N, C-alpha and C positions, 0 to 999 in steps of 0.2 A: 892695508888690511884687505884680505880677499873677500869678495862678495860671496856669501853662502849660497849654495845651490838650493833652489826651492824644491821641497819634497812634494810628492803627489798628495792629492787630497786623501783624507783618511779612508774614504770608501774605495779608493783605487790602490791602497797599499798592498803590495804582494803578500800573500800568506807566508807565515814563518816556515822555514825549512823547505821551501818550494824550490823547484828547478830554476826559477827566475832569480833566486838570491844571488847567483853568480854575476848577474848584470848590475847589481847594486852594492857591491863590496867597496868599502872605503871610498865613499863619494867625496870626502874632503880632499882627496889627493888629485881629483880631476877638476880642471879649471876651464873656464870659457864656455860653460854649458848653461848659462843663465836662461837663455831663451829656448832651451830644448823642450819641445812638447813632451808631455808625459807619455810614458809607454802604456799601450793598451794591452791588458791581459785578457786572454780568451778563456772561457770556461772549459772544463774537461771534456764536455760533450760537443764542443764546437769544432768546426773543420780546422785542420792544420793550416790551410791557406789563409785563414783570417788572422793568424797571429802576426803582430807587428814586431819588428826587431827591437831589441832593448834600446838602441840608439838610432835616431833618425838623421844623424849627421851624414853628409856625403862621404862615400867611400872612395878610396883610391882605385882606379880602374883596373890596374894590373894585380895588385895584391889584395884588394877588397878590404883594406884596413880603414879605420877611422882617421880623419884629418883633424887633429886638435892642436891649435896654436902652432901650425907648421910642422908638427911632429905626428907621426902615425902611430897608432896604438891599436892592437887587436882587442876587440871586446871579449870579455870573459864569458862567452856563451856556453850553455850546457851542450855537450856533445851527445851523439846518439849512435847507436849501432843496431842493426836489424839482423836478427838471427832467423834464418829461413831454412828449415830442414825439410827435405822432401824425400819420399820413398822412391823405389825403383819405377813405380808407375806414374810418378809426378804428382802424387797426392800430397797436399801440404800437411805436414805434421806439426811444426812449431813455427809461429810467426810472432815473435815477441820483440817489441821495441824497448830496448833498455837505454836509459839516460844516466849519465854519470859525469862527474867533473873531470877535467883534464888530468887531475892528479891521481885519479883512480883508473885501474885497468879493468877491461871487461872480462868477466869470468862466467863460465857456464855452470849451471847447477849440476849436481850429480845425476839428477833425473834426465836432464838434457843430454849429458854425455852418454848415459846408458842407452837412451833412445837412438842417438846417432850411430853408436856401434851396432845396435840391434838391426837397424835398417841396412847397414853395410854388410851384415852377415847373411849368408845363404842358408843357414840352419836356424830355424826358429824353434826355441825350446818352449815346452808347455809351462804355463804359469804354475806357481805353487798352489794357488787357491783354486784348485779344481775340485768340483763336488765329489764326495766319496763314492757316490753311485757310479760315476764315470770311471773312477779308478777301478772299481770292481768289474765293470764291463771290459776294460782293457786287460785286466788280469785273466779273465775267462778266455778271451780270444788268444792271448799269449799262451796260456796253458794248452789250448787246443792246437795251436800252431806248432808248438814244440813238444807235443806229447810223445811222439816216436823217439826223438833224441833223449827225452827225460827217462822213458822206460828203458831204453838201451843203456843209458848211463847207470841207472839203478841196478840193472842186471849184471853189468860188468863189475860194478863196485862190490856186489855180493859175491861174485866169483873170486874176488881177491881175498875173501875170508874163507879159509878151509873149513870152518865150522858149518858152512852152508852147502858144501859140495855134495853130501849125501842126498840133499833135497834138489839141488839145481841140476844135477846130472840126469836123473830120470825125468825131471820136468822138461828139459831140453829135448830129450828123445820123444816125449809125448807131443811137444809142440810141432816137431818136424813131421811126425807120422799121423797126427790127428786129422780126421775127416769131418770134424764138426762144422767148419766153414762152408762145406758143400753138401752136407747131408740133407738139408732142407727141413730138418725137424725144428729148428729154432729153439732148442732146449735151453740154451744159455741166455736167452733174451730176458731182460729184466725191465718190466714196466716201471718199477720204482725209479731205477736209474734214469730212464728216458724222461721221466716226468719231474725231475728235480728242478726247483726254482732257479738253480744256478744257470740253467740253459736259457732262461729268460734274459739274464744278464748278457749272455753271449749274443742273442738275437737283437737286443736293444742297442748293441754297440754300433750297428750300421745306420739305422735300424732295418731289420728284415721283416717282411710281411708276406703272408700266403693268401692268394686270391683264388676263388673258384669260379669257373665258367658254367659248370653244370653239375648236378648231383650224380653220384656213381652208385649203382645198385650193388648192395653187399652180396648179391647172389651170383655175381660175375667175378672173374679174375682179370687182373690188369697188368700191363707193362707200361710204366711211366718212363718216357724219354726226356731226360733233362738236358736243356741247352741254355747257354753255352757252357763249356767246361770251365772256363776261366783258368786261374792259376791253381787254386786249391779247392774250388767248388764249395765255398762257405755256404752258399744258399742251399745247396742240396743237403748238406749236413744239418742245417738249422731246420729245414722243412720236413725232411724224411728220416733223419737220423735221431731226432729227439722230438719231444712234444712241445718245444718252445713256441711254435707258431700255431698250435692247436689243430694238428692234422686229424686227430680222432674226432674232434667236434665238427670239422668241416665234412669229413667222410666217415661217418659212423659205420661200424661193422666191417671195416677193411683193415687188414694187417699189412702194413707196407714195410718192405725190407730194402734198405739202401745197399747197393752192391759196390765193392771195391776190388782192387787187385788181390789176387790170391797170395802174393808175396807179403802183403801186410800182415797176414795171419801166421807168418813164420817169425815174427818179431816177438821175443819173450815179453810177457806181461801186457804188451799192447794188444796182443791177440785176444786175451781174456777181456780186456776193456772193450774192444770192438764187438766181440760176440755178445757181451752184456747189453750193449746199445742196440742190438738187433741187426748188426751189419753181417753181410755174408759175401762169399766169393762171387766174382762176376763170371766164373767159368760156365760153360754150357751145361755141364752136369749139375752145378748148383742151381742155375735158373730153372731147369726142368724139374728138379726135385722140389723146389719151393712151390712151383705152380701146379704140381700134381700130387702133393701130400698135404695132409692137414686141412684146415678150413672147415666149412660147415658140413660138407659131405665127405670129408677125408680125401677129396680129389682136387683140393686147391681153391675151391670156391670161397670168395671173400679174402683172398690173398692178393698181394701185389708186390712187384719188385720195381725198383728205380734204377735205371741204367743211364750213366752219363755217356751218351752215344758218341760224342766227338772224341773222347779219350785224350790220350797224351798228345796226339797230333794237333788237336784243336787248341790245346793249351799254348802252343807256340804262336797262335794267331790272336791270343787274348790281349788286345791293345785297347786302351781307353777310347771311348767314343766310336766303337766298331761293333758289328754283330755279324761276324763271319762264322758260318756253321759248316763243319766238315760232315756232310750228310749225303752228298750226291751218290757216292758208291757204298754207303753204309746201309746194307739191307739185311744183315744177319739178325738184327732184333725183330725185323718184320717176319722173317722165316720162323724165328722162335715163337712169335705170337700165333702164327698159323698152325704150327705143330701142336702147341698146347691149348689153343682156343682162347687165348687171353686177348682182351680188347686193348688197343693201343691208345695211350693218353699223352699227347704232346705237352711238354712243360717248358715255358720260356721264362728265363730269369733276367729281368731288366736291372742292369747295374752290376752284374757279375764281372764283366770285363773292366769295369772302372775301379776295381779295388786295388789294382797294382799297376805299376809301369814296368815294362821289360824291354830288353834289347830287341830291336827289329831285325828281321832277316834281310831287309834291303840294305840297311846300313852296315851290317856285319854278316856277310854271306858265309864266311868261313865258320863262324860260330854256329850258324844254322846247319851247316853240313855236319858238323860234329854232333849236334843235338839229334839230328835225324839218324846218324850212325848208331848212337847210343840207344835210341828207340828201337831200331831194327834188331840190335843184338840182345837187349835186355827187356824189351817190352814197355819201357817207360823212358821218359826223358826229364831233364831238369831245366826249366826255363830260367834265364838269367833275369831276375825280377828284383824290384825294390819298391818300397812305399814309404811309410813313416816308421818312427821308432816308438818306444814306450814313453820317453820323456821329450821327444821332439816331433816335429811335423814334416820332416823332409828326408830323413835317412833312416832306414831300417827295414825289417821284414814283416812288420805289422801291416795289415790292410788299412786303407784309408777309410774314414768314416763317411761312406757314401750310401745313400738309400738303396736297398736291395728288395725288389718286388718280384716274387715268384708267382707266376700265373699258371694255373692248371687248366688246360683246354678241355674241349669236349671229347668224349671217348669215340673211337672209331671201331665199329662192330667188326668182329673177325669170325669167319666161318672156319671151324677147325678142319684140317685136312684129314682124310681117311687114310689109315695105315701109314701115317707120317710122311706121305708123298706131297711135296710142295710144288705147285705150278708156278713157273717163273712169271707168266703173264699176270697171275693174281698177285704175286709179290710186287710187281711194278705198279699195279693199280693201287694197292694199299699204300705203297710208298708215296705215290703222287697225292693221295688223299691226306697223308700225314704231313707232307710239305705244305699243302694248301691250308691245313688247319694251323700250322705254325704262322703262315702269312696272315691269317685272319687274326690271330692273337696279337701279332705285331701291329697291325693297322688299327685295331680297336682299342688297344691299351697304351700305345706310345704317347698320345697326347695327354693322357691322364698322368703319366709319370714324367712329363716334360722332357721327352727325348729330343735331342737336337734334330732339326729337320734335315740336316745334311747326312745323318747316320741312316744307312740303308741295310735291310736284311739281305744277306748274300749267302747263297748255298754254294759251297765250294767243294771240290774233290768228291 
């Protein structure tokens, strides 16, 4: 009759359904373990190194198996597997230790499988549970970015319906021949449209903020020089094309007009939309008319225009973490200020260049040459850029959600030239003062907006 194996004391019995049950299956089939010391079970919170093996009999050196009555037998120990998923930067995502019997196969949960595929993918999609407010912000920026294609699509769709031809034909002639964008009367300007709450959603997308360095007298006229151009100049539109950032509250008594290319006012329907927002042509005739008509004394006092000085050329240098301004040879706006007697106000937008990524001229010189040829022939160019999408964070034409801070500098007083004659030495003097004021804005505000110390303000071309 076989001697029964002594069981552990009651206080040391393994808990039911625990991982240690595998070591105590069918004890009546194992013989010769009468003097085996009881196995010590360690609590859940104790170190793994303190756990004693289920059997303390000597093991075979090569196989590690138990030696029982001259025969070796593998203990039925619980096995374990460690799942360790890491992202591209080495950050640990999942470190879960799973235990199972040898009869069971390790399986990942659906959440773990999705997480692993997510980390291997280079396109990260936006979660479904995004606040509705952020969805509205994205919609407003998308609508502004695609407004010209949308208006053109609507126009050509209506052209396909013969019923609208009697209306569209004279309207097209009117759009091509109208002088409203350069007349300077601002008769199509709509304060209601500029003040709609929808524009606050547009500005909150980045978010964008407008900062003032000094008060501006409403009895003077001004030329705001906006830098840098960026890809689409979202900051200029938010600050000076709408009332989203509170321009009228910061500079009361001043009517500011954002200027854009004259060709934009030849696009059907978009032309009326732009005029209602108070935009005007950037032509010389338009600038002089705005600064010499209307205002407090019907000679332009209390009026202002905003010019993106760098233009299309500067948009090709709009790289993240850079501040390269095409300004060295740009003196036409200084001459305009001297002829009209308008004070110059430098404006620097921190974060404008960070909204998009684009192809660099150094890595693709042929593409850069083509872009410059297009600019020379047509007056504008098309940067090859990308950013994020509507439902993802890596691919698309939507700008990144990066802070956008527009700082308005101190005005530079201008003495109006007599009989329209401009002295070149005076132009150079004002230009140097303008560049120094931009440098002052950069040095005083860069730490507040946490600009990388490696980024430097550079005046090029």
